BAVO-747383 format. One record per residue (C-alpha): x, y, z; residue number from 1. Coordinates in pm, whole numbers, plus 32768, in hexadecimal, padded with zeros to 4 digits. Example, Ala and Ser with C-alpha at 12.3 -4.5 7.8 and 13.67 -1.06 7.14 Angstrom:
BAVO-747383
(rec (84CE 7E3E 830C) 1)
(rec (8557 7F96 82CA) 2)
//
This chain:
BAVO-747383
(rec (CAA6 5A23 7B74) 1)
(rec (CA51 5B76 7B5B) 2)
(rec (CABB 5C68 7A36) 3)
(rec (CB17 5DBB 7A5A) 4)
(rec (CC1D 5EE5 79CB) 5)
(rec (CC63 5F6F 7B13) 6)
(rec (CC14 5F63 7C1F) 7)
(rec (CC7B 6097 7CC6) 8)
(rec (CB41 615A 7D2F) 9)
(rec (C9DE 6162 7CAC) 10)
(rec (C883 60A9 7D15) 11)
(rec (C8D5 5F65 7C37) 12)
(rec (CA0D 5F58 7CC6) 13)
(rec (C95A 5F3D 7DED) 14)
(rec (C84C 5E52 7D7C) 15)
(rec (C9C7 5D7A 7D51) 16)
(rec (CA2D 5D81 7E93) 17)
(rec (C8F5 5D3C 7F48) 18)
(rec (C89F 5C0C 7E77) 19)
(rec (C9F4 5B82 7E87) 20)
(rec (CA05 5B81 8023) 21)
(rec (C890 5AE3 7FF6) 22)
(rec (C957 59D2 7F3C) 23)
(rec (CA3A 59A6 7FEE) 24)
(rec (C97B 59A6 815F) 25)
(rec (C8BD 58B8 80A3) 26)
(rec (CA19 57DF 8084) 27)
(rec (CA2B 5827 7F0F) 28)
(rec (CB33 587D 7DFC) 29)
(rec (CB1D 5A08 7DED) 30)
(rec (CBEB 5A30 7CD5) 31)
(rec (CBDC 5BD6 7BCE) 32)
(rec (CCBD 5C0D 7AE5) 33)
(rec (CD0B 5D93 7A94) 34)
(rec (CE1F 5E9F 7A75) 35)
(rec (CE03 5E90 7BE4) 36)
(rec (CE18 5FE7 7CC6) 37)
(rec (CE1E 603D 7E27) 38)
(rec (CCEF 5F7B 7E64) 39)
(rec (CDCE 5E10 7E34) 40)
(rec (CE25 5E25 7F90) 41)
(rec (CC9D 5DFA 8020) 42)
(rec (CC6B 5CF8 7EFF) 43)
(rec (CD65 5C53 7FAF) 44)
(rec (CD6F 5C70 8134) 45)
(rec (CC03 5BAE 8104) 46)
(rec (CC81 5A82 8078) 47)
(rec (CC60 5ADA 7EF0) 48)
(rec (CD69 5AB4 7E09) 49)
(rec (CDCB 5BC5 7CF6) 50)
(rec (CE3C 5B7D 7BA8) 51)
(rec (CEED 5CBC 7B05) 52)
(rec (CE76 5CC2 7999) 53)
(rec (CE32 5E11 78CB) 54)
(rec (CD21 5D74 7804) 55)
(rec (CC5C 5F1E 7841) 56)
(rec (CD1D 5FF4 7764) 57)
(rec (CC93 6040 7668) 58)
(rec (CD7C 5FC6 755E) 59)
(rec (CD92 5ECA 73F7) 60)
(rec (CEC0 5E45 74DD) 61)
(rec (CDC6 5E0A 762F) 62)
(rec (CD34 5C9C 7501) 63)
(rec (CEC0 5C1B 7558) 64)
(rec (CE0E 5B7B 769D) 65)
(rec (CCEB 5AE6 7662) 66)
(rec (CDD1 59A0 75F9) 67)
(rec (CE89 5A24 775C) 68)
(rec (CD2D 5A17 7800) 69)
(rec (CCFA 58DD 778F) 70)
(rec (CE21 583A 77EA) 71)
(rec (CDC6 58D8 7960) 72)
(rec (CC4A 5879 793D) 73)
(rec (CCDB 56E6 78F4) 74)
(rec (CDF0 56F5 79FB) 75)
(rec (CCE5 5755 7B01) 76)
(rec (CB9E 56BC 7A44) 77)
(rec (CABF 57C1 7B34) 78)
(rec (C919 577E 7B12) 79)
(rec (C8D9 58C2 7A8C) 80)
(rec (C971 59AE 7A10) 81)
(rec (C8C8 5B27 7A3C) 82)
(rec (C91E 5C0B 7984) 83)
(rec (C8D4 5DBF 7A1B) 84)
(rec (C95A 5E88 78E9) 85)
(rec (C93F 5E8A 774C) 86)
(rec (CACA 5E46 76F0) 87)
(rec (CAC8 5D73 77E8) 88)
(rec (C98E 5CC2 77BC) 89)
(rec (CA1A 5CBA 75F5) 90)
(rec (CB40 5C11 76B7) 91)
(rec (CAB9 5AE4 779C) 92)
(rec (C9A5 5A88 767E) 93)
(rec (CAD0 5A44 759A) 94)
(rec (CB93 59A2 766B) 95)
(rec (CA43 58E1 76B7) 96)
(rec (C9F5 589C 7569) 97)
(rec (CB32 5823 74F5) 98)
(rec (CB35 570A 760A) 99)
(rec (CAD8 559E 75CB) 100)
(rec (CA42 54B9 76E9) 101)
(rec (C992 5529 7804) 102)
(rec (C958 56AF 7802) 103)
(rec (C93C 5769 7938) 104)
(rec (C7EF 5846 7949) 105)
(rec (C7CC 5992 78EB) 106)
(rec (C71D 5AB6 796A) 107)
(rec (C762 5C17 7929) 108)
(rec (C6E8 5D6D 7A4D) 109)
(rec (C642 5E69 795C) 110)
(rec (C6CB 5F8A 7A9E) 111)
(rec (C675 60BB 7984) 112)
(rec (C5D2 612D 789D) 113)
(rec (C6AA 6142 77A9) 114)
(rec (C67C 61C0 762E) 115)
(rec (C5E0 6092 752A) 116)
(rec (C69F 601A 7449) 117)
(rec (C6FD 5EA5 73C0) 118)
(rec (C833 5F23 74B1) 119)
(rec (C757 5F12 75E8) 120)
(rec (C65C 5E2A 758F) 121)
(rec (C76D 5D2F 75F9) 122)
(rec (C70C 5D3A 7768) 123)
(rec (C5A4 5CA1 7718) 124)
(rec (C64B 5B4A 76A7) 125)
(rec (C678 5AD6 7800) 126)
(rec (C5CA 59A6 785F) 127)
(rec (C529 5A6C 7939) 128)
(rec (C561 5BC1 7951) 129)
(rec (C552 5CBE 7AD2) 130)
(rec (C4AE 5DDF 7AC3) 131)
(rec (C4FC 5F09 7BD4) 132)
(rec (C3A9 5F77 7BB6) 133)
(rec (C279 5FA0 7B08) 134)
(rec (C2D8 60BA 7A13) 135)
(rec (C3DE 5FCF 79C2) 136)
(rec (C2F6 5EAE 7971) 137)
(rec (C1F3 5FAF 7871) 138)
(rec (C322 6025 77B6) 139)
(rec (C3A8 5ED3 7789) 140)
(rec (C245 5E59 7715) 141)
(rec (C1F9 5F8F 7646) 142)
(rec (C38C 5FEE 7585) 143)
(rec (C3A8 5E47 7566) 144)
(rec (C238 5D96 7518) 145)
(rec (C2D1 5C54 74A6) 146)
(rec (C34C 5C4F 7635) 147)
(rec (C26A 5B25 76AE) 148)
(rec (C1ED 5BF6 77EB) 149)
(rec (C207 5A43 78CF) 150)
(rec (C391 5AA5 78CF) 151)
(rec (C35D 5BB5 7966) 152)
(rec (C386 5C07 7AF1) 153)
(rec (C34F 5D5E 7BBD) 154)
(rec (C432 5D4E 7CED) 155)
(rec (C496 5ED8 7D67) 156)
(rec (C5BD 5F08 7DD5) 157)
(rec (C5C5 5ECD 7F77) 158)
(rec (C5EE 5FAD 806B) 159)
(rec (C662 5F0F 81FE) 160)
(rec (C59A 5FF5 82F8) 161)
(rec (C669 5FCC 83E0) 162)
(rec (C77B 609D 832A) 163)
(rec (C67C 6178 82C5) 164)
(rec (C585 6183 83E5) 165)
(rec (C460 62D0 83F8) 166)
(rec (C4BD 63CE 84F1) 167)
(rec (C687 6351 84C7) 168)
(rec (C741 6478 8509) 169)
(rec (C8B4 6485 84FD) 170)
(rec (C95B 64E6 863D) 171)
(rec (CA21 65CC 86F5) 172)
(rec (CBAC 6559 8694) 173)
(rec (CB2C 6539 8533) 174)
(rec (CA7D 6660 850C) 175)
(rec (CBA9 671A 856C) 176)
(rec (CC8A 6630 8445) 177)
(rec (CBAF 665A 8379) 178)
(rec (CBC1 6825 83A2) 179)
(rec (CCDE 6841 83C3) 180)
(rec (CCE3 67BA 823B) 181)
(rec (CC35 6897 81CF) 182)
(rec (CBC7 69DF 828F) 183)
(rec (CB25 6A45 8178) 184)
(rec (C9F1 696E 81CD) 185)
(rec (C9F6 69A8 8371) 186)
(rec (C8E8 6AD9 83DC) 187)
(rec (C830 6A94 825A) 188)
(rec (C6F4 69E7 8237) 189)
(rec (C7A7 691B 810B) 190)
(rec (C749 6808 8002) 191)
(rec (C801 66F1 7F72) 192)
(rec (C7EE 6610 7E2D) 193)
(rec (C8AB 650D 7E46) 194)
(rec (C929 6479 7D37) 195)
(rec (CA3A 6431 7C19) 196)
(rec (CAF2 654E 7B52) 197)
(rec (CA4D 6528 7A49) 198)
(rec (C92E 6634 797E) 199)
(rec (C816 64FB 798F) 200)
(rec (C808 654E 7B3B) 201)
(rec (C789 66A5 7AD4) 202)
(rec (C88D 67C4 7BB7) 203)
(rec (C81C 68CB 7AE8) 204)
(rec (C704 68C1 7B18) 205)
(rec (C756 6883 7CC5) 206)
(rec (C80F 69D0 7CB9) 207)
(rec (C723 6A83 7C00) 208)
(rec (C647 6A40 7CE5) 209)
(rec (C703 6A9A 7E11) 210)
(rec (C73B 6BE4 7D3B) 211)
(rec (C5D8 6C37 7CEF) 212)
(rec (C5BA 6BF2 7EA6) 213)
(rec (C6CD 6CBD 7ECF) 214)
(rec (C66D 6E28 7E17) 215)
(rec (C509 6DD7 7EC7) 216)
(rec (C597 6E30 8000) 217)
(rec (C5BE 6CBC 80A1) 218)
(rec (C71D 6C5D 8160) 219)
(rec (C78C 6AF7 8061) 220)
(rec (C864 6A57 801A) 221)
(rec (C8B9 6928 7F7B) 222)
(rec (C996 6799 7F6F) 223)
(rec (C9C6 66F7 7E37) 224)
(rec (CA42 65D0 7EBB) 225)
(rec (CB24 64C7 7DEC) 226)
(rec (CB0D 65CA 7CF9) 227)
(rec (CCB1 65F1 7CCE) 228)
(rec (CD2F 64AE 7C17) 229)
(rec (CE78 6473 7B76) 230)
(rec (CE56 64F8 79E9) 231)
(rec (CD26 65C0 7A53) 232)
(rec (CDF7 671C 7A7B) 233)
(rec (CD5D 67D5 792B) 234)
(rec (CC00 6780 79CB) 235)
(rec (CC5A 67DE 7B28) 236)
(rec (CCD7 6980 7AA7) 237)
(rec (CB85 69A1 79D2) 238)
(rec (CAFE 6921 7B00) 239)
(rec (CBCA 6A42 7BC3) 240)
(rec (CB90 6B28 7ADC) 241)
(rec (CA02 6B01 7AD3) 242)
(rec (CA07 6B13 7C47) 243)
(rec (CAEE 6C41 7C17) 244)
(rec (CA54 6CD3 7AFE) 245)
(rec (C8DD 6C99 7C23) 246)
(rec (C9C4 6D8F 7D10) 247)
(rec (C974 6C0F 7E06) 248)
(rec (CB15 6BC2 7DE3) 249)
(rec (CB40 6C10 7F74) 250)
(rec (C9E6 6B44 7F98) 251)
(rec (CA5A 69DA 7EB2) 252)
(rec (CB16 68C1 7EFB) 253)
(rec (CBBB 67E0 7E4D) 254)
(rec (CC14 665E 7EBB) 255)
(rec (CC73 654C 7E53) 256)
(rec (CBD0 63E6 7EA5) 257)
(rec (CB89 6393 805F) 258)
(rec (CB14 6253 80E3) 259)
(rec (CA6C 6303 81FF) 260)
(rec (C940 635C 812D) 261)
(rec (C843 633F 8238) 262)
(rec (C8D5 6412 8323) 263)
(rec (C8F8 654A 81E3) 264)
(rec (C77E 653E 81C0) 265)
(rec (C73E 64F4 8317) 266)
(rec (C7AB 663C 8375) 267)
(rec (C752 66F0 8212) 268)
(rec (C623 67AB 8202) 269)
(rec (C5AE 6714 80CB) 270)
(rec (C627 6613 7FBF) 271)
(rec (C5FA 666F 7E2A) 272)
(rec (C5E8 6583 7D1A) 273)
(rec (C60D 6616 7BA9) 274)
(rec (C69A 6568 7AC3) 275)
(rec (C664 65BC 797B) 276)
(rec (C5B4 64AD 7904) 277)
(rec (C4C2 638A 79E3) 278)
(rec (C589 62C6 7A7C) 279)
(rec (C554 614C 7A84) 280)
(rec (C511 6151 7C3A) 281)
(rec (C598 6283 7D09) 282)
(rec (C640 618D 7E62) 283)
(rec (C68C 62F2 7EFD) 284)
(rec (C4E7 6382 7ECE) 285)
(rec (C4E1 61FF 7F94) 286)
(rec (C5D1 6231 8099) 287)
(rec (C58B 63AB 80E7) 288)
(rec (C432 633C 80DC) 289)
(rec (C462 6203 820C) 290)
(rec (C515 6347 82E9) 291)
(rec (C3E3 6450 82AA) 292)
(rec (C4AC 6515 8209) 293)
(rec (C3E2 65CA 80CF) 294)
(rec (C42E 65E3 7F73) 295)
(rec (C3F9 66B6 7E6D) 296)
(rec (C480 6620 7CDD) 297)
(rec (C3A7 65F2 7BCD) 298)
(rec (C28C 6515 7B71) 299)
(rec (C2DC 642C 7A4C) 300)
(rec (C37F 62D6 7A8B) 301)
(rec (C3C3 61FE 7BB0) 302)
(rec (C3DB 637D 7C69) 303)
(rec (C287 63DA 7C3A) 304)
(rec (C21B 6244 7C77) 305)
(rec (C2C4 627B 7DFE) 306)
(rec (C25E 63AD 7E13) 307)
(rec (C0D8 638C 7DAD) 308)
(rec (C0F2 6262 7EB6) 309)
(rec (C183 62EB 7FF0) 310)
(rec (C1D0 645C 7F7C) 311)
(rec (C0A1 6508 7E9C) 312)
(rec (C11A 6662 7EE8) 313)
(rec (C241 6636 7E99) 314)
(rec (C21F 6600 7D3B) 315)
(rec (C237 66FF 7C41) 316)
(rec (C1C3 671E 7AF3) 317)
(rec (C33C 66B0 7A45) 318)
(rec (C3E6 6801 79C8) 319)
(rec (C2E0 6902 7A5B) 320)
(rec (C413 69D3 7B10) 321)
(rec (C2FE 6AD7 7BA4) 322)
(rec (C20A 698C 7C0F) 323)
(rec (C398 6943 7CB6) 324)
(rec (C3D7 6A76 7D87) 325)
(rec (C290 6ACA 7DE7) 326)
(rec (C297 6987 7EB7) 327)
(rec (C3D7 69BE 7F28) 328)
(rec (C3AA 6ACF 7FBB) 329)
(rec (C26A 6A85 803F) 330)
(rec (C2F7 6964 80FF) 331)
(rec (C3EB 6A61 813A) 332)
(rec (C2F5 6B0C 823A) 333)
(rec (C20F 69E1 82AB) 334)
(rec (C302 68A4 829C) 335)
(rec (C20F 6777 820A) 336)
(rec (C1FE 6624 82D2) 337)
(rec (C211 64D5 824D) 338)
(rec (C148 63DF 82A9) 339)
(rec (C1E7 627A 82F2) 340)
(rec (C257 61DA 81AC) 341)
(rec (C2BC 6082 819F) 342)
(rec (C360 6046 8058) 343)
(rec (C3B5 5EBA 7FB8) 344)
(rec (C4DE 5E5C 80D5) 345)
(rec (C641 5DFD 80B1) 346)
(rec (C5DD 5C5D 8117) 347)
(rec (C4A2 5C86 802D) 348)
(rec (C57C 5CDD 7F19) 349)
(rec (C670 5BD2 7F3C) 350)
(rec (C586 5B09 7FB3) 351)
(rec (C4AB 5AF9 7E2E) 352)
(rec (C623 5B1D 7DA0) 353)
(rec (C6A8 59D9 7DE3) 354)
(rec (C53B 5906 7DEE) 355)
(rec (C56D 5995 7C7E) 356)
(rec (C697 5911 7C3B) 357)
(rec (C638 57A0 7CB4) 358)
(rec (C511 57AB 7BAD) 359)
(rec (C5F0 57D4 7A7B) 360)
(rec (C71D 570E 7B26) 361)
(rec (C5E0 55ED 7B41) 362)
(rec (C545 5612 7A07) 363)
(rec (C694 55EE 798F) 364)
//
């Protein structure tokens, strides 16, 4: 039973689906508890079961779901309860603490470099704690020194090389549809920043980069893929105002999340990863490098870790806009070549997670 706030979009959600698919494929029951969202249909299509319960809403009222979750656990009797976010982890942990008799094993995954606090510490209470990168493992040990290192397991997010093959290019029909939807990108060198509509993803830095490159005479454009989300209107207005102020309103495209991100990245000139805080992993970096596409990003956290391993020329000191602009300008004159990069495979990530489940379940 995996616990998370919702199934809308993002790396946590994708990992949840991928593990659920592997469980079903190996003959297990896969349960996911969340508030629901657009990815529920993908989950249930794989044979997994979704149970709607809003265990991620940041409100004291969410505590009322502890009893309901406990009853669900008692009803379905999972071997493992796997929490992927802080509030669902608290609800899950409290639900398990109130159970009598044999309890499922409690596993957590630290998907992000969360603020250090007693609230965040719940993610270190799993009988096994999955860290999505060495960066995350170091963060946990540095800020929660009482955590037993033996309980930590580094399992990177997996990338299916068949889904992101090196040298892949979108076909002509796809390009016709894409540029029909986004004509502002046609005939330009365009960068894409894939990411949700939150300040964390560094959209402002991306717009500033395009503004500086445009000022220097470069024919560039920018796609902010995934920034258009419900409830983010004020943030979008702020970004549009910035683009207008920088004189690139006609060169910046704001778009909703889409499933064919492989084609988007393959068609782009380069991928940007400019999060305002260190990322725990940076799945889009691994996917882009697997495609053989250059990535330009701040050299910190999981992004810096991946770039150091697969494309060090894409790493720029965090916050150094001059260096970022200079590097991008160099690439526009002489596009870089990306060496073959082999991230952890999706199959390996799934196998490692299921092996961890077996380990804790057998210990019970």
